[in-house]
N, C-alpha and C positions, 0 to 999 in steps of 0.2 A: 213186447210185457210193455207198460205203461211205467211214467217217473217214478210214482208212487211204489209200485210194487219191486221196484229193482230195488229202492231205499229200504223196502223193509227186508228186504231180502240180504243185502250189505250190512245192513244190523244185523242180523242174528249171526250173520258170520264176521262182527267184528273185529271179532279177539281174535279167533285164528288168521284173519288178516293184517290184523298187525303183530302179534307174532312171525308172522310168513315173511311182510312185505320190511319190518323197521332194521333187521338186521343188514335187507340190499341197499336200503334208503342211505341210513351213515358208512357202506363202505367207504367212501369217497376219502372221508379222515384218516382211512389208514394208508391213504396214498399223497396226502396233501400237505398234514403237519411231519413234525421230527417222531422218528419212529416211535420211541418208547409210549410218549406221553399223546401219540394219535392214537396208538394200540388202549390206552387205558381210558381218554375221552371216549373213545367208542363204547367200551363196557359201562362206560358209566351213564350214561347218555341210552342206552339199550336198555340197561336196568331201569333208569328214570322214567321213562317212556313206560315200559311195562307195571311201575308199580301203579304209574299216575292213570294208567287205562286198565288198571286191573286183568290185562290180558292172562295172564297167569297168576297162581294166589300167589300173595304176598309173600310166604314162606319159601316158596321156592324160587321165585325171583331172587330172595335173597343167598340164596345157593350158589347163584352163577358163577361167580367170584373164582369156587372152589375151581369150575371145569373151566372155567376162560382164562383168570390170571399166568395159570401154568403154562396154556396151550397157544397163547399168545406171545410166552415170552416177559412178563410183564412182571411175576410174582412165582417164585417155586411153592411147591403144594406145603412144601412142611413151614414155611412163612403165613401159609395162606389159611390151613385149618386149624390153627393157634388160634387166631382171630374169634373163632365160632365159641369159645366159652372165657375169654376171658373173666376177671376178678368181679368185674361190672355188672356179668351175667348172673355172678355166686348171691350179688347183692339182692339185686332183681328178685331172683328166686329165692330168695331167703323173705324175704317182704310177701313173696305171693303165697307162700305156705303161711305166714303168720297171717294172715287175711282169710286162707280159708280154713284156720282153726277157729277165729272170729264167728265166721258166719255156719261155720258146724257145731255151735253150740249157744246159735241166736242172740250174739253179746250186741252184735250191731241194732237189732229189734229194740233191744232194750233201752241202751243209748240212743235210739231216733225216739224213742216216746217219751223219756226221762225230760230233752229237753224241749218236744212240746210240750207237755206240761206246766214247763217253768214260763214260757215264753209268754203264753197265756191265747185265745183265741179270735181276736179283732184278728181280719185277715192282713194286714201290715205287720204286726208282729208275725202271724202265722206262718209267713210267707220268708218272713226274716229268721224262723225257727226253723223252715223245710232248707236252707238254704243254708243255716251255719249248721246242720247235722249233715247233710250231703258232703259238702266240704270238709267237714273232719273226716268222716268217713272213707272221701276218695282221695284223702291224703293215707292212706293205709288200703285201703279195697281198691278194687279199678273200679273205673270212674261208671261201667258197664253195668257193674253188680250193683252198685251203693245206687243208679238210676232206678234198676228194675227191683230194687226191694223199696225205695223210699215213696215211686209212684202208687205203689195199688193202697200206701196207707194213706196217703193225702186226696185219691178218689173218696174211698171210705169215710176220712172228714168232710169235705165237701159235701158227698150225698147228708150227711147228718144238718150239715148246714144249711144248703140252697133244694135237697131234695133231689130226686130221680133229675139227670140230664135230659134224657129227651124229654120229661114232664116242662122242663126250665127251657127246653128249644123252643116249645110252640109256644109260650107267652110271647114269644121274640117277633111280632109279628110285622116287620119292615124286608122291604124284598133282600136287605142284604143276609139280613141274618136266615132268611127264609131259602137263601142260596146256598150259604153256609152249612143250614140244616141238612138239605144233602147230601151236599158231598162230603161232613163228617158221619153221618150216618152211614153212606157206602162206605166209609172207612171202617168205621165201626164194626160192621158185617165182617169184613175182608180181614184186618189187622189188630182185632181185641187183643190184648195183654192176658193169655192165660193166668195169668195168677192173681188178676182180680176179684174176680167169684168168689175166690176160698176167702180173701182176704177182706173181701162186705160180711160174710159169714161169719168170720170170724171178731170182725169189730162191730157186728149188728147189736143192737139195744131196741129195749121198747120203748115203746115214746110218740106223742103228738108230732106228726110231720109240717106242721102249721099250716097245711092247705087250707084249713077254715077262716085262718085272718085273711088269707085273699079275699073273701068274697064281700068286705067292708069298702075293697079300695076300686075307685075307677078303673076303667082301660086303660087308661092313657099311664096308674100310674106301674099297675101290675106289668106295662110291658116297656116301663122303665126300671123298675127293681129286677125284672128279670135279666134285661141289657147289663146292669150292672152284675148283678150276680155271675152271668156269663164269662162276664171280662174276668173277674175274681177267678173263676174256675180256671180261663187260660191263665192267668197269671201263674196260680200255681203249679200248674205242669211246666210253664216253660221255665221258671228258675230251677227246678229241678236240676235237669242236663247242665245247664249254665255253672250252678254251684260246684258242681262236680267234677266240668272241665278247672273251672277255677282251682277247685282244691288240690285238685292233683297236682300243680306247679310247687304247691308249698313242700313237699319230700324229696327228695333224688329219686325214692322207688315209687311213688303216687304215679309218676308215668315215662314212658320211653323215652320223650325225649330227653329229658334230664340227666336218664344214663348214657345216652349216646352221646351228650356235653361230655361228663366224664370220661368214657371211653376215649375220644379223639381227643381230648387233653390231654391225655397221657402219652397218646400217638406221638399226634404234632410237638407238645411240650413236655416232656419227661418232669423235665423239673419244676413244672409247676404243684403246688402243692396247695394251691388258694381253696380249691375246691372240696371239701369233704360233705358227708351228713349233715355236720354241725352248723359249717358256714352258713351254706345255703342253705337250710333251716333257717337263721338266725337274720339272713336277707329276705327270703322270697317267701315266710311266713308274714310281718308286717304284709309286703304286698298283697298279700292273698286279699289282709283283712279290710286293706282300704280299696280295694276293686270291688269284694263282695260287697260293702257298705256302700259304694256306689252304684251297683249294679242293683241291689236292694232297693236305696231310692229310684230309681230309672223304672225297675219293673210296676213295682207299687204304685208308683205317678200314673206309667202307662195302664195299667189294669186294675183302677179302682183303689187301691189298698189304703192310700194316703188319704185321708181328711181328719175334719175335726172329732170326727169319732174315734181317734186314734189314740188319743190324748182324755179325752173327754168322756165322764161314763153317763152315757144315757139310755134310760129302759126304750124299746119298741122291738116292734116285729124282730128285728137284724139280732137285739140281746139275746132275748129266747133262743133264737138259734143257734147264739154261740154259748149260751148254756148246755145246752144236749151234743153240742161238738166238746164240749170240755165232761162233758160226763161220759161220754164217748171212749176220749184219751185217755180219763184217768183209767175209767173200769177196763181199757183193754194192758194196761200196763199193770193194774191189779191181780190181774189174769194170768201173768207172766211169773205171778209168785216171788218169794225173796230167791236171792240170788242162791245159786245152790254152788258146790265144790269147784264144781269143770269150769263155771262161771266166774268165779273168783279167783281159779288156776290160770285161769286163760289172761286175766284183767292182769294179775301182778306180770306174766311175761311178757304179755303185750306196753305195759308202762315200762319194763326191764329192759325192751329190747327198743323204743322210744330212746328213752334216758341213755343208754350201753355208746347209742349211736349219736347220738348229740353232744356227748361229754367226753367223747373217744380224742377230739383235737378240735375243739371249736374255734382257734386260732385267737379267740379277744382273752381265752383264758386258758392256764396250762389244765390240759385235757389227761386222763388215766394211760394214756398209750407212752408216755414217761414210764413208764415202768417192764415195761419192755424194749426189745432191742429196739433204736431206730427204725423203720420202714419196715418194721418186720410185719407188725397187726394192722389190719385196715378195716375198713366198713366191713367186707364182704366175712373176715373170719369175725365180725361180732355175731352177725347176722347170720350164722351161721352155727355156730356156738347156741345160740338162745334157741333157734329151733330146733336143734337138733335135740333140748330136752322135750320138746312138744310130744314126740313120737313114745317116749318108754315114762313120761309125766303120769300118773293114773288120775282119770276122769274122776273116781268115788273116792270120798274121805277114807284114806287107810286105817286101820282097826288091828290094835294089836291081841283082843279079845278073839280075834277071828282063827287067830295060830292055836289059840286052845278048846276052842269049842269045835267035837268032833259034828257035832251036827251042822255046823255052817256050811252052805251049798258052798263048793269048788269050782267055781266056775272062773275062769280067765279072765283075770282083772282088763279095762279096756281104758288103754293111753288116749289122752288128750287127743290125736291124732293119730291115724291110722294112714299110710303110704299110698294107699287105694286112694282115699280122697287128696290127701294130697297133689297124685297123680293126673284124678280127675281134672281138678282144680285150676292148674298149671297151665296157660295159656302156651306151650312148645312152639308156635308159631312164630309168636311174638321173642321168644330167646332167639329164633335162628334170626329172624329179622335186627335184635342190635347185634347179632355176628356177623350178618349181611353188611351193616354199616362200616362195622369195624375194620372190617374185610375190605370195604369199598376206602374208607380213609386210608388205612395201610397203601392201597397200590395208587392213589396219589400222592400217599407221600413219596416211595421209594419210586415210581417213574418220573417224578419230575412235573408231573401235571399239575402240583400244586403251584410249582413256583411260577410254572407256567401262564397259566391263566391270573395269578395275582401280576405279574408282568403287565396283562393286557388291561386290568382295571385300576391303571395309574393315573385316568381321569377324573376318578370318584375323591382325587385327592383335593381336590377343590372342595368338595361340600363339607362344612362345617361337623366334627363327630358326635355334636348335640342331633342335630337334623338325621344325620347319618342313621344315629339310635333311631329315630322316629321311622324313617323312610324303611328302615331294615324287618322292625316290628310291623308296621304295618304290610308290608311288602308276602310276608310269612306268613302273617294271619288271615289275608286272602287267598295266596297260594293252600292253603290247609284248607280252605273252605270246600276244595275239589280234589283235595289228595288225603293219602293218610299221615296225620302226623309227623308219625315214625320217619317217613319215606322222606317227605320235606326234608328234613333235618340233619337226614343223610348226605341228601343230595347237594342242598347248602350248607350247610358247616362247614366243608374246606372251602370253598369259597370264602366265604365270609374271615373263616382266619386268615389265608390269604392275603384280604383286601385290610383287614385291620395291619400285618406283616407291612405289607409297603406302603401304605401312608402313617405309619410309625405312629400307630394309636394300640395303645394295650388290649390284647384279642379279646380280654373279656368282656370290656366294653360294648363290644361287637353280638359277642358267641353268647352271653348272658339272656339279653333282649329276643335275639333269634329263635334262642331254646322256648323261653316264654311266652313267646307272640306263633309258637307251631300249637301251643296250646288253646290260644282264642280263637276257635272255630264256632261262631255261633248263629251264622244269620241262613243255614238250609239244615234241612233233614239228613241231605247224607255225611256234612261235615264230619261228625263222630255217631260211634255207636250210641251213646246217651241221645242225642238229638232224633237219633233215629229212633231211638224208643218209644218216645215224649210224641213222637208223631205219629207213631203208630198207633199209639193211643185210641186216636179218631176224631180228639175233639180239638187238634191244632190247625190249625190253616197253613199254608208255605208263609203266607203274606206277614203274618203272626211271628212266625220266626226271621224275618226278613227285616221289617222294622224294629221287631224288638233287639236283633243282634246287631244291627246295622251303626246301631250306638251302641251297643256295647264292645263292640270293636275299637272304636275311636275312643270310649274310657280306660280299653285296658292299654290301646297306645299311650295313652295319656299317663297315668298311671304308671307303667313300666319304664317311660322316660323319666317320672319324678325320681322313683327308687333308683335307679340308675345313675342321676345326677346328685342324691343327696346322699343315704347312706349306704350305698353301692359304693360310690364314690369314699367313703371314710374305711370301708371294709376290708375292699381287696385294692386299695392306692391306685385308682381309676387315669389320677390324671398322670402318672410318671409312665415311661415304656420301657416296661423288666426285662431284665436282663434273661429269664427262661426264655423269655418269645423269640433271643437269637439262633437258637438251634431250628429251627424252621428255614432257614438258609444257609443251613451249614453246607447240606449238599452242594449248591447253587456255587456260594464262596470258592468251596474244596476245588470245584470243576473251573473255574474262574482264577482260580490261583495255577489249578497246572496248566490250563492252557497260555498264560502271560510265560511260564517258566519255559515253557516250549518254544514259544514264539522270542524267548529272549538267547537260549540257546542256538534257532535255527539262526538267526543275528549273527551273533557271537562268529560260528563257526561259517 
């Protein structure tokens, strides 16, 4: 067989080879390092490689500590298993249940169309509307669900503005655009979103398509206008997954890495109570808005949305298309009808959910948790209380006359949310992934691996903390382009916590930027599910994402650095090394004290 055939066969079996060879290649760790630290590092690296290569499903890899930690003598089973359903998982679960109820009654669609009717229909303003809506929804819904819902709406609006995409591509006669047309046409055939046709049918309205006006233009003008319209089309599609990834960072329940941070903080630093839903939102929401505005300016500039027509009223063929697009959005919003009882109820409980979580203990003011025994009521308790109501609150307005009307139908009432719907909507694999991260962190702490790694990071103490923040954020933003953001933060957060401890820097100063940086994956289609969904629409190329995402990553790193060194310092007192950070070294300190005592006794006798 030639080299090409062998390489193809190796690629076909690469996952099986990774599963078989990785444990063998890592065996020297068990014999060259201190016993317990070496065994824990063996498990950590094994899981890291399996996560990065996806040789096993992510959730299956996350369960490896259940069998490996006890059998290798790292942690007993009774300490490993409880890590898979800590209170952080309940907070995440309550957020997912609330999101499924919003999707069940279509409230997310009403919010999206309302925002688009407000912002206007000029390309730059529509891009802003798309980004604001996607970011807001992804604060509560999953980033993937938000992107899947917003893309068909964007495609329908774009067809109203510019006509059919295939016709538009034919008007672009340059070789570069012709090649892109061939590639994109192939992608459309294989990967077109199944929800787009139904969305187009819903949003379609009668009206002129504007093609008759092109007869009055020269060939050069037609080509130039078509190229502009194609650029705007790409800008629309690319802004949605980016905004969804940015928006998820604003709330603890918005994305899994935020919850990993909370779980590992409670494991490593039990006395640290600075981060909860309210304090995180107060810090991360302004950061989200800042990055969203910078991202909007960059995407609008790159894809033709920023021009003099943004502020000036000018009647031309584009204005006619914008009128049709506005009519399309307003007509679709009217089709939703007035808010019904179920939508109103979900809106109320959604606002109640957010307000109660935010005001429980926001740190900068006294929260309502003071009315209960200190330390007993957490964000998880609050979330579960609110979402439990959804399973019995009626979806139709109760009527007293029903009790006295013998002719009224006796059908059972339908609650706002059924358990079947919630069960189908909850990604249980992510909950297992969270648990695997907490179990790994517990193993690193108990085995002494965290302290051992921190001791070998001492040379990094020479790097100024402000520069270290930028380096950590940039590194993790690049690493997460190729690996799951949840797996990335699970792998690196213990190391970063130990690094901060050994250089006597507030651990939050390094851990918060690392967590947020894991959500800033913009350069590749495989980086995040939202990126993959947008790319699968067939209208984007890898080069579009790379050139846009590269600058987005830079803007993200700068935004995080600015936030950490301004309002982050004031909110979390990051300029001082806190007392709660010392327990991380407690085991090492106790070990050192014990050894010193033994040596003293030996010299005495």
